[in-house]
MOPAC internal coordinates of N, CA, C and O (Angstrom, degrees):
PM7 1SCF
backbone

  N    0.0000 0     0.00 0     0.00 0    0    0    0
  C    1.4623 1     0.00 0     0.00 0    1    0    0
  C    1.5192 1   108.58 1     0.00 0    2    1    0
  O    1.2310 1   120.89 1   -47.87 1    3    2    1
  N    1.3125 1   115.90 1   132.13 1    3    2    1
  C    1.4618 1   121.26 1   178.08 1    5    3    2
  C    1.5262 1   109.86 1   -83.44 1    6    5    3
  O    1.2310 1   121.36 1   -27.44 1    7    6    5
  N    1.3206 1   115.01 1   152.56 1    7    6    5
  C    1.4648 1   120.08 1   175.94 1    9    7    6
  C    1.5213 1   109.53 1   -83.28 1   10    9    7
  O    1.2310 1   120.35 1   -34.34 1   11   10    9
  N    1.3462 1   116.94 1   145.66 1   11   10    9
  C    1.4643 1   119.14 1   176.76 1   13   11   10
  C    1.5246 1   110.84 1   -65.30 1   14   13   11
  O    1.2310 1   120.91 1   -30.35 1   15   14   13
  N    1.3084 1   115.86 1   149.65 1   15   14   13
  C    1.4524 1   121.64 1   176.30 1   17   15   14
  C    1.5214 1   109.06 1  -132.72 1   18   17   15
  O    1.2310 1   120.83 1   -30.80 1   19   18   17
  N    1.3256 1   116.02 1   149.20 1   19   18   17
  C    1.4550 1   120.55 1   178.90 1   21   19   18
  C    1.5188 1   108.72 1   -85.34 1   22   21   19
  O    1.2310 1   120.94 1   -50.28 1   23   22   21
  N    1.3143 1   115.82 1   129.72 1   23   22   21
  C    1.4628 1   121.82 1   179.90 1   25   23   22
  C    1.5222 1   108.63 1  -132.81 1   26   25   23
  O    1.2310 1   120.84 1   -17.46 1   27   26   25
  N    1.3222 1   116.00 1   162.54 1   27   26   25
  C    1.4580 1   120.12 1   173.56 1   29   27   26
  C    1.5157 1   109.26 1  -145.34 1   30   29   27
  O    1.2310 1   121.51 1   -23.93 1   31   30   29
  N    1.3104 1   114.72 1   156.07 1   31   30   29
  C    1.4559 1   120.52 1  -179.76 1   33   31   30
  C    1.5214 1   108.89 1  -151.13 1   34   33   31
  O    1.2310 1   121.13 1   -36.26 1   35   34   33
  N    1.3306 1   115.45 1   143.74 1   35   34   33
  C    1.4615 1   120.07 1   172.18 1   37   35   34
  C    1.5208 1   107.72 1   -78.76 1   38   37   35
  O    1.2310 1   120.71 1   -38.44 1   39   38   37
  N    1.3231 1   116.25 1   141.56 1   39   38   37
  C    1.4502 1   122.15 1  -176.70 1   41   39   38
  C    1.5225 1   108.65 1  -143.32 1   42   41   39
  O    1.2310 1   120.30 1   -53.52 1   43   42   41
  N    1.3280 1   117.04 1   126.48 1   43   42   41
  C    1.4727 1   121.49 1   179.49 1   45   43   42
  C    1.5189 1   109.33 1  -113.22 1   46   45   43
  O    1.2310 1   121.57 1   -34.05 1   47   46   45
  N    1.3271 1   114.60 1   145.95 1   47   46   45
  C    1.4664 1   119.27 1   175.14 1   49   47   46
  C    1.5133 1   109.22 1  -155.38 1   50   49   47
  O    1.2310 1   121.32 1   -19.10 1   51   50   49
  N    1.3326 1   115.09 1   160.90 1   51   50   49
  C    1.4542 1   120.90 1   178.71 1   53   51   50
  C    1.5250 1   109.10 1   -89.34 1   54   53   51
  O    1.2310 1   120.94 1   -47.67 1   55   54   53
  N    1.3307 1   115.81 1   132.33 1   55   54   53
  C    1.4613 1   121.98 1   175.79 1   57   55   54
  C    1.5232 1   108.20 1  -132.79 1   58   57   55
  O    1.2310 1   120.45 1   -19.15 1   59   58   57
  N    1.3166 1   116.74 1   160.85 1   59   58   57
  C    1.4699 1   120.74 1   178.16 1   61   59   58
  C    1.5227 1   108.85 1   -91.15 1   62   61   59
  O    1.2310 1   121.34 1   -46.73 1   63   62   61
  N    1.3400 1   115.05 1   133.27 1   63   62   61
  C    1.4611 1   119.41 1   176.04 1   65   63   62
  C    1.5269 1   108.78 1   -82.83 1   66   65   63
  O    1.2310 1   120.00 1     4.65 1   67   66   65
  N    1.3366 1   117.61 1  -175.35 1   67   66   65
  C    1.4711 1   121.96 1  -176.52 1   69   67   66
  C    1.5216 1   113.03 1   -61.97 1   70   69   67
  O    1.2310 1   120.72 1   152.70 1   71   70   69
  N    1.3343 1   116.22 1   -27.30 1   71   70   69
  C    1.4726 1   120.13 1   179.51 1   73   71   70
  C    1.5289 1   112.27 1   -88.24 1   74   73   71
  O    1.2310 1   119.94 1   178.96 1   75   74   73
  N    1.3204 1   117.71 1    -1.04 1   75   74   73
  C    1.4551 1   121.29 1   179.36 1   77   75   74
  C    1.5202 1   114.44 1    90.09 1   78   77   75
  O    1.2310 1   119.85 1  -174.55 1   79   78   77
  N    1.3334 1   117.89 1     5.45 1   79   78   77
  C    1.4606 1   121.30 1   178.59 1   81   79   78
  C    1.5283 1   109.87 1   -84.82 1   82   81   79
  O    1.2310 1   120.80 1   -37.14 1   83   82   81
  N    1.3364 1   116.08 1   142.86 1   83   82   81
  C    1.4610 1   119.72 1   176.31 1   85   83   82
  C    1.5225 1   109.66 1   -79.43 1   86   85   83
  O    1.2310 1   121.02 1   -50.61 1   87   86   85
  N    1.3277 1   115.65 1   129.39 1   87   86   85
  C    1.4590 1   121.80 1   177.35 1   89   87   86
  C    1.5205 1   108.08 1  -131.21 1   90   89   87
  O    1.2310 1   121.12 1   -31.49 1   91   90   89
  N    1.3308 1   115.45 1   148.51 1   91   90   89
  C    1.4619 1   120.12 1   177.81 1   93   91   90
  C    1.5247 1   108.80 1   -85.59 1   94   93   91
  O    1.2310 1   121.14 1   -50.99 1   95   94   93
  N    1.3178 1   115.43 1   129.01 1   95   94   93
  C    1.4572 1   121.65 1   179.43 1   97   95   94
  C    1.5252 1   107.73 1  -120.69 1   98   97   95
  O    1.2310 1   121.04 1   -43.15 1   99   98   97
  N    1.3304 1   115.62 1   136.85 1   99   98   97
  C    1.4619 1   120.65 1  -179.98 1  101   99   98
  C    1.5247 1   109.41 1  -107.33 1  102  101   99
  O    1.2310 1   121.28 1   -43.29 1  103  102  101
  N    1.3141 1   115.16 1   136.71 1  103  102  101
  C    1.4574 1   122.44 1   179.98 1  105  103  102
  C    1.5273 1   109.33 1  -125.19 1  106  105  103
  O    1.2310 1   120.91 1   -27.03 1  107  106  105
  N    1.3189 1   115.87 1   152.97 1  107  106  105
  C    1.4612 1   121.28 1   166.80 1  109  107  106
  C    1.5187 1   105.12 1  -110.97 1  110  109  107
  O    1.2310 1   121.30 1   -64.39 1  111  110  109
  N    1.3291 1   115.11 1   115.61 1  111  110  109
  C    1.4549 1   121.37 1  -176.95 1  113  111  110
  C    1.5214 1   108.28 1  -104.70 1  114  113  111
  O    1.2310 1   121.01 1   -52.50 1  115  114  113
  N    1.3336 1   115.68 1   127.50 1  115  114  113
  C    1.4562 1   121.48 1   178.04 1  117  115  114
  C    1.5248 1   107.97 1  -108.80 1  118  117  115
  O    1.2310 1   121.19 1   -35.24 1  119  118  117
  N    1.3265 1   115.32 1   144.76 1  119  118  117
  C    1.4593 1   119.86 1  -177.09 1  121  119  118
  C    1.5232 1   110.51 1  -154.04 1  122  121  119
  O    1.2310 1   121.56 1   -18.26 1  123  122  121
  N    1.3145 1   114.61 1   161.74 1  123  122  121
  C    1.4570 1   120.96 1   167.95 1  125  123  122
  C    1.5167 1   106.23 1   -96.20 1  126  125  123
  O    1.2310 1   120.69 1   -49.02 1  127  126  125
  N    1.3196 1   116.28 1   130.98 1  127  126  125
  C    1.4630 1   121.76 1  -177.79 1  129  127  126
  C    1.5183 1   109.03 1  -121.47 1  130  129  127
  O    1.2310 1   121.07 1   -53.12 1  131  130  129
  N    1.3211 1   115.56 1   126.88 1  131  130  129
  C    1.4594 1   121.53 1   173.56 1  133  131  130
  C    1.5176 1   106.74 1  -115.51 1  134  133  131
  O    1.2310 1   120.17 1   -66.00 1  135  134  133
  N    1.3451 1   117.29 1   114.00 1  135  134  133
  C    1.4620 1   119.44 1  -179.49 1  137  135  134
  C    1.5262 1   111.50 1   -64.80 1  138  137  135
  O    1.2310 1   120.96 1   -30.30 1  139  138  137
  N    1.2940 1   115.77 1   149.70 1  139  138  137
  C    1.4550 1   120.67 1   175.44 1  141  139  138
  C    1.5241 1   110.49 1   -78.41 1  142  141  139
  O    1.2310 1   121.35 1    -5.35 1  143  142  141
  N    1.3053 1   115.01 1   174.65 1  143  142  141
  C    1.4685 1   120.91 1   177.97 1  145  143  142
  C    1.5223 1   107.95 1  -139.03 1  146  145  143
  O    1.2310 1   120.83 1   -40.85 1  147  146  145
  N    1.3344 1   116.02 1   139.15 1  147  146  145
  C    1.4675 1   118.22 1   179.52 1  149  147  146
  C    1.5257 1   110.91 1   -69.70 1  150  149  147
  O    1.2310 1   121.61 1   -32.98 1  151  150  149
  N    1.3139 1   114.53 1   147.02 1  151  150  149
  C    1.4553 1   119.81 1   177.13 1  153  151  150
  C    1.5190 1   111.06 1   -83.88 1  154  153  151
  O    1.2310 1   121.36 1    -3.56 1  155  154  153
  N    1.2943 1   114.99 1   176.44 1  155  154  153
  C    1.4647 1   120.89 1   175.13 1  157  155  154
  C    1.5157 1   105.98 1  -117.55 1  158  157  155
  O    1.2310 1   121.36 1   -62.80 1  159  158  157
  N    1.3266 1   115.01 1   117.20 1  159  158  157
  C    1.4607 1   119.75 1  -172.49 1  161  159  158
  C    1.5230 1   113.72 1  -114.71 1  162  161  159
  O    1.2310 1   120.35 1  -170.99 1  163  162  161
  N    1.3233 1   116.94 1     9.01 1  163  162  161
  C    1.4611 1   118.77 1   178.52 1  165  163  162
  C    1.5174 1   109.05 1  -131.39 1  166  165  163
  O    1.2310 1   121.16 1   -19.44 1  167  166  165
  N    1.3107 1   115.38 1   160.56 1  167  166  165
  C    1.4596 1   120.50 1  -178.30 1  169  167  166
  C    1.5133 1   110.41 1   101.22 1  170  169  167
  O    1.2310 1   120.93 1    10.62 1  171  170  169
  N    1.3171 1   115.82 1  -169.38 1  171  170  169
  C    1.4709 1   119.34 1  -179.73 1  173  171  170
  C    1.5351 1   110.39 1   -61.65 1  174  173  171
  O    1.2310 1   119.86 1   -38.01 1  175  174  173
  N    1.3154 1   117.87 1   141.99 1  175  174  173
  C    1.4656 1   121.36 1  -177.54 1  177  175  174
  C    1.5304 1   113.62 1   -53.62 1  178  177  175
  O    1.2310 1   120.05 1   144.60 1  179  178  177
  N    1.3199 1   117.51 1   -35.40 1  179  178  177
  C    1.4653 1   119.78 1  -178.15 1  181  179  178
  C    1.5302 1   112.58 1   -69.31 1  182  181  179
  O    1.2310 1   120.20 1   164.99 1  183  182  181
  N    1.3374 1   117.23 1   -15.01 1  183  182  181
  C    1.4676 1   121.30 1   178.51 1  185  183  182
  C    1.5330 1   112.80 1  -100.71 1  186  185  183
  O    1.2310 1   120.57 1  -178.73 1  187  186  185
  N    1.3318 1   116.51 1     1.27 1  187  186  185
  C    1.4652 1   120.30 1  -177.44 1  189  187  186
  C    1.5306 1   110.65 1   -95.76 1  190  189  187
  O    1.2310 1   121.68 1   -30.47 1  191  190  189
  N    1.3391 1   114.39 1   149.53 1  191  190  189
  C    1.4647 1   120.31 1   177.54 1  193  191  190
  C    1.5234 1   107.92 1  -155.69 1  194  193  191
  O    1.2310 1   120.67 1   -25.15 1  195  194  193
  N    1.3477 1   116.33 1   154.85 1  195  194  193
  C    1.4810 1   120.25 1  -176.56 1  197  195  194
  C    1.5273 1   111.95 1   -78.20 1  198  197  195
  O    1.2310 1   121.90 1   -13.75 1  199  198  197
  N    1.3490 1   113.97 1   166.25 1  199  198  197
  C    1.4647 1   120.00 1   173.41 1  201  199  198
  C    1.5277 1   109.44 1   -60.46 1  202  201  199
  O    1.2310 1   120.80 1   -30.59 1  203  202  201
  N    1.3310 1   116.07 1   149.41 1  203  202  201
  C    1.4594 1   121.61 1   170.42 1  205  203  202
  C    1.5182 1   106.41 1  -104.96 1  206  205  203
  O    1.2310 1   119.73 1   -62.38 1  207  206  205
  N    1.3359 1   118.12 1   117.62 1  207  206  205
  C    1.4649 1   119.93 1  -177.98 1  209  207  206
  C    1.5312 1   111.64 1   -72.09 1  210  209  207
  O    1.2310 1   121.17 1   -24.58 1  211  210  209
  N    1.3281 1   115.36 1   155.42 1  211  210  209
  C    1.4622 1   120.77 1   173.00 1  213  211  210
  C    1.5228 1   108.48 1   -66.86 1  214  213  211
  O    1.2310 1   120.99 1   -28.01 1  215  214  213
  N    1.3353 1   115.72 1   151.99 1  215  214  213
  C    1.4593 1   120.17 1   177.05 1  217  215  214
  C    1.5201 1   109.21 1  -127.91 1  218  217  215
  O    1.2310 1   121.00 1   -43.02 1  219  218  217
  N    1.3280 1   115.69 1   136.98 1  219  218  217
  C    1.4637 1   121.75 1   176.64 1  221  219  218
  C    1.5259 1   107.14 1  -125.80 1  222  221  219
  O    1.2310 1   121.03 1   -54.54 1  223  222  221
  N    1.3274 1   115.64 1   125.46 1  223  222  221
  C    1.4551 1   121.30 1   176.70 1  225  223  222
  C    1.5218 1   108.19 1  -121.18 1  226  225  223
  O    1.2310 1   120.46 1   -68.44 1  227  226  225
  N    1.3308 1   116.73 1   111.56 1  227  226  225
  C    1.4580 1   120.37 1   179.46 1  229  227  226
  C    1.5247 1   109.13 1   -64.24 1  230  229  227
  O    1.2310 1   120.47 1   -43.41 1  231  230  229
  N    1.3334 1   116.71 1   136.59 1  231  230  229
  C    1.4614 1   120.04 1  -179.77 1  233  231  230
  C    1.5217 1   113.18 1  -117.99 1  234  233  231
  O    1.2310 1   120.03 1   149.84 1  235  234  233
  N    1.3456 1   117.55 1   -30.16 1  235  234  233
  C    1.4631 1   119.95 1  -178.86 1  237  235  234
  C    1.5188 1   109.38 1  -162.13 1  238  237  235
  O    1.2310 1   121.09 1   -34.89 1  239  238  237
  N    1.3300 1   115.53 1   145.11 1  239  238  237
  C    1.4639 1   121.92 1   176.61 1  241  239  238
  C    1.5199 1   107.99 1  -128.25 1  242  241  239
  O    1.2310 1   121.16 1   -49.66 1  243  242  241
  N    1.3249 1   115.39 1   130.34 1  243  242  241
  C    1.4576 1   122.02 1   177.53 1  245  243  242
  C    1.5148 1   108.64 1  -121.96 1  246  245  243
  O    1.2310 1   120.26 1   -48.55 1  247  246  245
  N    1.3236 1   117.10 1   131.45 1  247  246  245
  C    1.4593 1   121.38 1   174.90 1  249  247  246
  C    1.5207 1   107.60 1   -88.15 1  250  249  247
  O    1.2310 1   120.53 1   -52.27 1  251  250  249
  N    1.3233 1   116.58 1   127.73 1  251  250  249
  C    1.4607 1   121.38 1   177.42 1  253  251  250
  C    1.5236 1   106.70 1   -77.02 1  254  253  251
  O    1.2310 1   121.09 1   -64.29 1  255  254  253
  N    1.3369 1   115.52 1   115.71 1  255  254  253
  C    1.4609 1   121.49 1  -175.15 1  257  255  254
  C    1.5191 1   108.33 1  -126.27 1  258  257  255
  O    1.2310 1   120.77 1   -68.01 1  259  258  257
  N    1.3305 1   116.13 1   111.99 1  259  258  257
  C    1.4624 1   119.89 1   177.92 1  261  259  258
  C    1.5070 1   112.01 1    52.28 1  262  261  259
  O    1.2310 1   121.17 1    68.26 1  263  262  261
  N    1.3297 1   115.37 1  -111.74 1  263  262  261
  C    1.4607 1   120.34 1  -176.09 1  265  263  262
  C    1.5221 1   112.79 1   -99.92 1  266  265  263
  O    1.2310 1   119.68 1  -168.94 1  267  266  265
  N    1.2951 1   118.22 1    11.06 1  267  266  265
  C    1.4609 1   119.75 1  -178.16 1  269  267  266
  C    1.5133 1   112.05 1  -149.72 1  270  269  267
  O    1.2310 1   121.58 1    21.10 1  271  270  269
  N    1.3136 1   114.57 1  -158.90 1  271  270  269
  C    1.4531 1   121.51 1  -179.80 1  273  271  270
  C    1.5230 1   108.81 1  -136.32 1  274  273  271
  O    1.2310 1   121.17 1   -31.93 1  275  274  273
  N    1.3262 1   115.37 1   148.07 1  275  274  273
  C    1.4537 1   121.83 1  -179.83 1  277  275  274
  C    1.5228 1   108.08 1  -123.69 1  278  277  275
  O    1.2310 1   120.40 1   -49.00 1  279  278  277
  N    1.3332 1   116.85 1   131.00 1  279  278  277
  C    1.4651 1   121.00 1   179.64 1  281  279  278
  C    1.5282 1   108.95 1   -66.40 1  282  281  279
  O    1.2310 1   121.20 1   -43.96 1  283  282  281
  N    1.3234 1   115.32 1   136.04 1  283  282  281
  C    1.4635 1   122.74 1  -179.65 1  285  283  282
  C    1.5271 1   107.72 1  -111.85 1  286  285  283
  O    1.2310 1   120.30 1   -37.23 1  287  286  285
  N    1.3292 1   117.03 1   142.77 1  287  286  285
  C    1.4621 1   120.93 1   176.56 1  289  287  286
  C    1.5315 1   108.58 1   -61.00 1  290  289  287
  O    1.2310 1   120.76 1   -62.11 1  291  290  289
  N    1.3191 1   116.15 1   117.89 1  291  290  289
  C    1.4617 1   122.08 1  -173.92 1  293  291  290
  C    1.5255 1   112.09 1   -61.18 1  294  293  291
  O    1.2310 1   120.14 1   130.86 1  295  294  293
  N    1.3241 1   117.33 1   -49.14 1  295  294  293
  C    1.4668 1   120.56 1  -177.86 1  297  295  294
  C    1.5271 1   111.28 1   -62.41 1  298  297  295
  O    1.2310 1   120.29 1   137.27 1  299  298  297
  N    1.3248 1   117.05 1   -42.73 1  299  298  297
  C    1.4714 1   120.35 1   179.58 1  301  299  298
  C    1.5257 1   110.79 1   -65.30 1  302  301  299
  O    1.2310 1   120.45 1   141.06 1  303  302  301
  N    1.3455 1   116.74 1   -38.94 1  303  302  301
  C    1.4608 1   120.13 1   178.92 1  305  303  302
  C    1.5292 1   110.56 1   -62.97 1  306  305  303
  O    1.2310 1   120.32 1   131.39 1  307  306  305
  N    1.3145 1   116.99 1   -48.61 1  307  306  305
  C    1.4700 1   121.02 1  -178.56 1  309  307  306
  C    1.5305 1   110.02 1   -61.67 1  310  309  307
  O    1.2310 1   120.39 1   136.82 1  311  310  309
  N    1.3283 1   116.87 1   -43.18 1  311  310  309
  C    1.4597 1   120.53 1   179.88 1  313  311  310
  C    1.5261 1   111.81 1   -63.87 1  314  313  311
  O    1.2310 1   120.00 1   148.89 1  315  314  313
  N    1.3319 1   117.60 1   -31.11 1  315  314  313
  C    1.4640 1   120.86 1  -176.88 1  317  315  314
  C    1.5270 1   113.42 1   -78.99 1  318  317  315
  O    1.2310 1   119.96 1   167.66 1  319  318  317
  N    1.3153 1   117.68 1   -12.34 1  319  318  317
  C    1.4643 1   120.18 1  -179.16 1  321  319  318
  C    1.5209 1   110.87 1   -72.57 1  322  321  319
  O    1.2310 1   121.12 1   -47.18 1  323  322  321
  N    1.3332 1   115.46 1   132.82 1  323  322  321
  C    1.4602 1   116.82 1   171.24 1  325  323  322
  C    1.5284 1   107.26 1   -84.76 1  326  325  323
  O    1.2310 1   120.40 1    -6.70 1  327  326  325
  N    1.3075 1   116.84 1   173.30 1  327  326  325
  C    1.4671 1   121.09 1  -173.91 1  329  327  326
  C    1.5253 1   111.66 1   -58.80 1  330  329  327
  O    1.2310 1   119.91 1   136.44 1  331  330  329
  N    1.3282 1   117.77 1   -43.56 1  331  330  329
  C    1.4711 1   121.23 1  -178.74 1  333  331  330
  C    1.5253 1   111.19 1   -64.72 1  334  333  331
  O    1.2310 1   120.20 1   137.31 1  335  334  333
  N    1.3501 1   117.22 1   -42.69 1  335  334  333
  C    1.4672 1   120.55 1   177.97 1  337  335  334
  C    1.5182 1   110.87 1   -62.66 1  338  337  335
  O    1.2310 1   120.35 1   135.97 1  339  338  337
  N    1.3350 1   116.93 1   -44.03 1  339  338  337
  C    1.4594 1   119.95 1  -178.34 1  341  339  338
  C    1.5237 1   111.18 1   -64.78 1  342  341  339
  O    1.2310 1   120.08 1   137.88 1  343  342  341
  N    1.3311 1   117.46 1   -42.12 1  343  342  341
  C    1.4607 1   120.56 1   178.38 1  345  343  342
  C    1.5246 1   110.79 1   -63.00 1  346  345  343
  O    1.2310 1   120.27 1   136.91 1  347  346  345
  N    1.3281 1   117.10 1   -43.09 1  347  346  345
  C    1.4626 1   121.40 1   179.22 1  349  347  346
  C    1.5275 1   110.70 1   -62.74 1  350  349  347
  O    1.2310 1   120.52 1   134.39 1  351  350  349
  N    1.3250 1   116.61 1   -45.61 1  351  350  349
  C    1.4652 1   120.91 1   179.81 1  353  351  350
  C    1.5192 1   110.61 1   -62.73 1  354  353  351
  O    1.2310 1   119.92 1   134.88 1  355  354  353
  N    1.3136 1   117.76 1   -45.12 1  355  354  353
  C    1.4607 1   120.37 1  -179.63 1  357  355  354
  C    1.5252 1   111.42 1   -64.21 1  358  357  355
  O    1.2310 1   120.03 1   142.52 1  359  358  357
  N    1.3293 1   117.55 1   -37.48 1  359  358  357
  C    1.4655 1   120.37 1   176.43 1  361  359  358
  C    1.5272 1   110.78 1   -62.81 1  362  361  359
  O    1.2310 1   120.14 1   135.89 1  363  362  361
  N    1.3441 1   117.35 1   -44.11 1  363  362  361
  C    1.4672 1   120.93 1   179.50 1  365  363  362
  C    1.5242 1   110.75 1   -62.25 1  366  365  363
  O    1.2310 1   120.56 1   134.48 1  367  366  365
  N    1.3273 1   116.54 1   -45.52 1  367  366  365
  C    1.4631 1   120.21 1  -179.13 1  369  367  366
  C    1.5283 1   111.34 1   -67.27 1  370  369  367
  O    1.2310 1   120.27 1   139.37 1  371  370  369
  N    1.3302 1   117.08 1   -40.63 1  371  370  369
  C    1.4631 1   119.97 1   178.95 1  373  371  370
  C    1.5214 1   110.53 1   -63.38 1  374  373  371
  O    1.2310 1   120.38 1   137.05 1  375  374  373
  N    1.3290 1   116.87 1   -42.95 1  375  374  373
  C    1.4614 1   120.00 1   178.67 1  377  375  374
  C    1.5219 1   110.86 1   -61.65 1  378  377  375
  O    1.2310 1   120.44 1   137.01 1  379  378  377
  N    1.3355 1   116.76 1   -42.99 1  379  378  377
  C    1.4676 1   119.98 1   178.28 1  381  379  378
  C    1.5248 1   110.38 1   -62.02 1  382  381  379
  O    1.2310 1   120.25 1   139.33 1  383  382  381
  N    1.3220 1   117.12 1   -40.67 1  383  382  381
  C    1.4623 1   120.51 1   179.59 1  385  383  382
  C    1.5063 1   112.75 1   -69.06 1  386  385  383
  O    1.2310 1   119.89 1   138.85 1  387  386  385
  N    1.3212 1   117.81 1   -41.15 1  387  386  385
  C    1.4618 1   121.27 1   179.65 1  389  387  386
  C    1.5205 1   110.20 1   -66.33 1  390  389  387
  O    1.2310 1   120.29 1   137.83 1  391  390  389
  N    1.3299 1   117.05 1   -42.17 1  391  390  389
  C    1.4668 1   119.93 1   178.07 1  393  391  390
  C    1.5180 1   110.66 1   -58.50 1  394  393  391
  O    1.2310 1   120.39 1   135.70 1  395  394  393
  N    1.3180 1   116.86 1   -44.30 1  395  394  393
  C    1.4641 1   120.25 1  -179.44 1  397  395  394
  C    1.5211 1   110.43 1   -68.11 1  398  397  395
  O    1.2310 1   119.97 1   137.68 1  399  398  397
  N    1.3356 1   117.67 1   -42.32 1  399  398  397
  C    1.4671 1   122.24 1  -178.34 1  401  399  398
  C    1.5280 1   110.97 1   -62.54 1  402  401  399
  O    1.2310 1   120.48 1   138.98 1  403  402  401
  N    1.3281 1   116.68 1   -41.02 1  403  402  401
  C    1.4607 1   119.90 1  -177.29 1  405  403  402
  C    1.5175 1   112.86 1   -83.16 1  406  405  403
  O    1.2310 1   120.18 1   175.12 1  407  406  405
  N    1.3216 1   117.27 1    -4.88 1  407  406  405
  C    1.4603 1   120.21 1   174.24 1  409  407  406
  C    1.5118 1   114.73 1    79.61 1  410  409  407
  O    1.2310 1   119.06 1  -174.73 1  411  410  409
  N    1.3171 1   119.40 1     5.27 1  411  410  409
  C    1.4651 1   118.16 1   179.88 1  413  411  410
  C    1.5056 1   111.63 1   -96.05 1  414  413  411
  O    1.2310 1   120.01 1  -179.57 1  415  414  413
  N    1.3217 1   117.58 1     0.43 1  415  414  413
  C    1.4606 1   120.48 1   170.45 1  417  415  414
  C    1.5189 1   107.71 1   -95.85 1  418  417  415
  O    1.2310 1   120.58 1   -44.72 1  419  418  417
  N    1.3033 1   116.49 1   135.28 1  419  418  417
  C    1.4614 1   119.86 1  -179.08 1  421  419  418
  C    1.5209 1   111.00 1  -109.96 1  422  421  419
  O    1.2310 1   121.24 1  -150.16 1  423  422  421
  N    1.3414 1   115.24 1    29.84 1  423  422  421
  C    1.4609 1   121.75 1  -179.16 1  425  423  422
  C    1.5205 1   112.64 1    65.40 1  426  425  423
  O    1.2310 1   119.84 1  -161.13 1  427  426  425
  N    1.3397 1   117.91 1    18.87 1  427  426  425
  C    1.4610 1   121.41 1   177.78 1  429  427  426
  C    1.5275 1   110.39 1   -59.19 1  430  429  427
  O    1.2310 1   120.86 1   139.54 1  431  430  429
  N    1.3324 1   115.96 1   -40.46 1  431  430  429
  C    1.4596 1   119.06 1   178.70 1  433  431  430
  C    1.5193 1   111.58 1   -62.09 1  434  433  431
  O    1.2310 1   120.59 1   138.72 1  435  434  433
  N    1.3279 1   116.48 1   -41.28 1  435  434  433
  C    1.4670 1   119.74 1   177.79 1  437  435  434
  C    1.5199 1   110.54 1   -63.62 1  438  437  435
  O    1.2310 1   120.31 1   138.99 1  439  438  437
  N    1.3241 1   117.02 1   -41.01 1  439  438  437
  C    1.4638 1   120.15 1   179.23 1  441  439  438
  C    1.5168 1   110.49 1   -63.38 1  442  441  439
  O    1.2310 1   120.26 1   139.32 1  443  442  441
  N    1.3294 1   117.10 1   -40.68 1  443  442  441
  C    1.4621 1   120.27 1   179.21 1  445  443  442
  C    1.5219 1   110.85 1   -64.64 1  446  445  443
  O    1.2310 1   120.25 1   139.58 1  447  446  445
  N    1.3271 1   117.12 1   -40.42 1  447  446  445
  C    1.4694 1   119.95 1   177.10 1  449  447  446
  C    1.5217 1   110.37 1   -62.56 1  450  449  447
  O    1.2310 1   120.47 1   135.63 1  451  450  449
  N    1.3328 1   116.70 1   -44.37 1  451  450  449
  C    1.4625 1   120.79 1   179.27 1  453  451  450
  C    1.5254 1   110.90 1   -62.79 1  454  453  451
  O    1.2310 1   120.36 1   137.60 1  455  454  453
  N    1.3456 1   116.92 1   -42.40 1  455  454  453
  C    1.4639 1   120.37 1   179.76 1  457  455  454
  C    1.5278 1   110.48 1   -63.15 1  458  457  455
  O    1.2310 1   120.30 1   137.39 1  459  458  457
  N    1.3240 1   117.03 1   -42.61 1  459  458  457
  C    1.4609 1   121.08 1   178.69 1  461  459  458
  C    1.5233 1   110.28 1   -61.37 1  462  461  459
  O    1.2310 1   120.43 1   133.82 1  463  462  461
  N    1.3258 1   116.79 1   -46.18 1  463  462  461
  C    1.4587 1   120.58 1   179.70 1  465  463  462
  C    1.5322 1   110.74 1   -63.20 1  466  465  463
  O    1.2310 1   120.02 1   134.41 1  467  466  465
  N    1.3367 1   117.56 1   -45.59 1  467  466  465
  C    1.4566 1   121.32 1  -178.98 1  469  467  466
  C    1.5267 1   111.80 1   -63.59 1  470  469  467
  O    1.2310 1   120.68 1   141.13 1  471  470  469
  N    1.3258 1   116.30 1   -38.87 1  471  470  469
  C    1.4544 1   121.00 1  -179.94 1  473  471  470
  C    1.5214 1   111.00 1   -64.12 1  474  473  471
  O    1.2310 1   120.78 1   146.81 1  475  474  473
  N    1.3394 1   116.11 1   -33.19 1  475  474  473
  C    1.4565 1   120.31 1  -177.95 1  477  475  474
  C    1.5256 1   113.37 1   -86.66 1  478  477  475
  O    1.2310 1   119.72 1   173.99 1  479  478  477
  N    1.3167 1   118.15 1    -6.01 1  479  478  477
  C    1.4719 1   120.64 1  -178.70 1  481  479  478
  C    1.5089 1   111.75 1   -76.37 1  482  481  479
  O    1.2310 1   120.10 1   180.00 1  483  482  481

């Protein structure tokens, strides 16, 4: 079993503003990610076990606003996601977690997020 790790990813989606116009809003979503593990499906039955799926637990959502970030209500954000948005977000977070777990990510994504935030401050 892998240990959970904290990951974050930028995520953009279209939302309606107060006037009903669609606008693109960018969020930084933080989550705990536990990578899955492949099962063993061959050999003696007593040595076999099923796959362990990856798990993503959202921990915090920040809306990127101008030069800073604003905390977003986590439950309301999750409830507002449609199926396509949620699948896209989970794919982004899983990829970020897998890259970090396998050691081939050098935190470049984190540096880019920090640079974007600093530039907007």
